C-alpha positions as a Markdown table, in Angstrom:
| # | Residue | x | y | z |
|---|---|---|---|---|
| 1 | Met | 0.0 | 0.0 | 0.0 |
| 2 | Ser | 2.9 | 2.3 | 0.6 |
| 3 | Arg | 3.7 | 2.4 | -3.2 |
| 4 | Ala | 0.1 | 3.3 | -4.0 |
| 5 | Arg | 0.1 | 6.1 | -1.4 |
| 6 | Arg | 3.5 | 7.4 | -2.7 |
| 7 | Phe | 2.2 | 7.4 | -6.2 |
| 8 | Val | -0.8 | 9.4 | -5.1 |
| 9 | Leu | 1.4 | 12.0 | -3.3 |
| 10 | Leu | 3.8 | 12.4 | -6.1 |
| 11 | Thr | 1.1 | 12.7 | -8.7 |
| 12 | Leu | -0.9 | 15.3 | -6.7 |
| 13 | Glu | 2.4 | 17.2 | -6.1 |
| 14 | Gly | 2.9 | 17.3 | -9.9 |
| 15 | Trp | -0.7 | 18.4 | -10.4 |
| 16 | Val | -0.4 | 21.0 | -7.6 |
| 17 | Leu | -3.4 | 19.5 | -5.8 |
| 18 | Pro | -2.0 | 18.8 | -2.3 |
| 19 | Ser | -5.4 | 19.6 | -0.7 |
| 20 | Leu | -6.8 | 16.3 | -2.1 |
| 21 | Ala | -4.0 | 14.2 | -0.6 |
| 22 | Gly | -5.7 | 12.9 | 2.5 |
| 23 | Asp | -8.9 | 11.9 | 1.0 |
| 24 | Leu | -7.4 | 10.4 | -2.2 |
| 25 | Glu | -4.7 | 8.5 | -0.2 |
| 26 | Leu | -7.5 | 6.8 | 1.8 |
| 27 | Val | -9.7 | 6.1 | -1.3 |
| 28 | Val | -6.7 | 4.6 | -3.2 |
| 29 | Thr | -5.6 | 2.6 | -0.2 |
| 30 | Glu | -9.1 | 1.1 | 0.1 |
| 31 | Leu | -9.4 | 0.4 | -3.6 |
| 32 | Val | -6.0 | -1.3 | -3.8 |
| 33 | Thr | -6.6 | -3.2 | -0.5 |
| 34 | Asn | -9.9 | -4.6 | -1.8 |
| 35 | Ala | -8.3 | -5.6 | -5.1 |
| 36 | Val | -5.5 | -7.5 | -3.3 |
| 37 | Arg | -7.6 | -9.0 | -0.6 |
| 38 | His | -10.6 | -10.0 | -2.6 |
| 39 | Ala | -9.7 | -10.2 | -6.3 |
| 40 | Leu | -6.3 | -11.9 | -6.0 |
| 41 | Gly | -7.7 | -14.6 | -3.8 |
| 42 | Cys | -10.4 | -15.6 | -6.3 |
| 43 | Pro | -10.1 | -18.9 | -8.0 |
| 44 | Gly | -8.5 | -18.5 | -11.4 |
| 45 | Thr | -6.8 | -15.2 | -10.6 |
| 46 | Ala | -3.5 | -16.3 | -9.2 |
| 47 | Pro | -0.9 | -13.5 | -9.4 |
| 48 | Gln | 1.4 | -15.6 | -11.7 |
| 49 | Glu | -1.4 | -15.4 | -14.4 |
| 50 | Ser | -0.5 | -11.8 | -15.1 |
| 51 | Glu | 2.6 | -9.8 | -14.9 |
| 52 | Tyr | 0.6 | -7.0 | -13.4 |
| 53 | Pro | -2.4 | -8.4 | -11.6 |
| 54 | Val | -3.5 | -5.1 | -10.1 |
| 55 | Trp | -3.3 | -1.7 | -11.9 |
| 56 | Leu | -3.7 | 1.7 | -10.3 |
| 57 | Gly | -4.3 | 4.9 | -12.4 |
| 58 | Leu | -5.2 | 8.5 | -11.7 |
| 59 | Ser | -6.7 | 10.8 | -14.3 |
| 60 | Leu | -7.3 | 14.5 | -14.0 |
| 61 | His | -10.4 | 16.0 | -15.7 |
| 62 | Ser | -11.8 | 19.5 | -15.7 |
| 63 | Arg | -13.9 | 19.0 | -12.6 |
| 64 | His | -12.9 | 15.7 | -11.1 |
| 65 | Leu | -9.9 | 13.5 | -10.3 |
| 66 | Val | -10.6 | 9.8 | -10.9 |
| 67 | Ala | -8.7 | 7.0 | -9.2 |
| 68 | Ala | -9.2 | 3.6 | -10.8 |
| 69 | Val | -7.9 | 0.1 | -9.9 |
| 70 | Thr | -8.1 | -2.8 | -12.3 |
| 71 | Asp | -7.9 | -6.4 | -11.0 |
| 72 | Pro | -8.3 | -9.8 | -12.5 |
| 73 | Ser | -11.6 | -10.8 | -10.8 |
| 74 | Pro | -15.0 | -10.3 | -12.5 |
| 75 | Val | -16.8 | -10.2 | -9.1 |
| 76 | Pro | -18.3 | -6.7 | -8.6 |
| 77 | Pro | -17.5 | -4.8 | -5.4 |
| 78 | Arg | -20.2 | -4.4 | -2.9 |
| 79 | Pro | -20.4 | -2.6 | 0.4 |
| 80 | Arg | -20.8 | -5.2 | 3.2 |
| 81 | Pro | -22.7 | -4.7 | 6.4 |
| 82 | Val | -20.5 | -3.1 | 9.0 |
| 83 | Glu | -20.4 | -4.7 | 12.4 |
| 84 | Asp | -19.8 | -2.4 | 15.3 |
| 85 | Leu | -16.7 | -4.3 | 16.6 |
| 86 | Gly | -15.7 | -5.8 | 13.3 |
| 87 | Thr | -12.2 | -5.1 | 11.9 |
| 88 | Gly | -13.3 | -5.1 | 8.2 |
| 89 | Gly | -16.1 | -4.2 | 5.9 |
| 90 | Arg | -15.7 | -0.5 | 5.9 |
| 91 | Gly | -13.6 | 0.0 | 2.7 |
| 92 | Met | -16.4 | 0.6 | 0.2 |
| 93 | His | -18.3 | 2.7 | 2.8 |
| 94 | Leu | -15.2 | 5.0 | 3.2 |
| 95 | Ile | -14.9 | 5.2 | -0.6 |
| 96 | Glu | -18.5 | 6.2 | -0.8 |
| 97 | Ala | -18.2 | 8.8 | 1.9 |
| 98 | Leu | -15.1 | 10.4 | 0.5 |
| 99 | Ser | -15.8 | 10.4 | -3.2 |
| 100 | Asp | -18.5 | 12.2 | -5.2 |
| 101 | Ser | -19.3 | 8.9 | -7.0 |
| 102 | Trp | -17.8 | 5.5 | -7.5 |
| 103 | Ser | -18.7 | 2.5 | -9.7 |
| 104 | Trp | -17.1 | -0.4 | -11.5 |
| 105 | Glu | -17.1 | -1.8 | -15.0 |
| 106 | Pro | -15.8 | -5.0 | -16.7 |
| 107 | Ala | -12.2 | -4.8 | -17.9 |
| 108 | Ala | -11.0 | -6.5 | -21.1 |
| 109 | Pro | -9.8 | -9.2 | -21.5 |
| 110 | Arg | -10.9 | -10.2 | -17.9 |
| 111 | Gly | -11.5 | -8.6 | -14.5 |
| 112 | Lys | -12.9 | -5.3 | -13.6 |
| 113 | Thr | -12.0 | -1.7 | -12.9 |
| 114 | Val | -13.3 | 0.0 | -9.8 |
| 115 | Trp | -13.2 | 3.8 | -9.8 |
| 116 | Ala | -13.9 | 6.7 | -7.6 |
| 117 | Ala | -14.2 | 10.4 | -8.5 |
| 118 | Leu | -13.4 | 13.3 | -6.3 |
| 119 | Thr | -14.4 | 16.9 | -7.1 |
| 120 | Leu | -11.4 | 19.3 | -7.7 |
| 121 | Pro | -11.2 | 22.1 | -5.1 |
| 122 | Thr | -11.7 | 24.8 | -7.8 |
| 123 | Ala | -14.7 | 23.0 | -9.3 |
| 124 | Arg | -16.6 | 23.1 | -5.9 |
| 125 | Ser | -16.6 | 26.9 | -5.9 |
| 126 | Ala | -17.5 | 27.3 | -9.6 |
């Protein structure tokens, strides 16, 4: 996860968007953690099947910044019920709370891409 967070920080620094660092780091950490924990453990998706089993990308648009993670599993993400004392199950809820929108789509030739969009600071005041 530290590589993903470093990628976020360096990219935001280059885009001069440091105010998004905290929220985007958490969103990306949850997206990547979900991909590693759930997608790489699925039958038929062993890491050796692909040189890069999980892919992380950030894209900057006029009003939003989008974080996307592609993994080899076709199983869609879904928020799980959160138990008061449970140690897991909060990832998709955090992504939903910190982003303006999130969704997923099938990825070719297999797998899926899960993405989350955060509004740019200048777009909020426009």
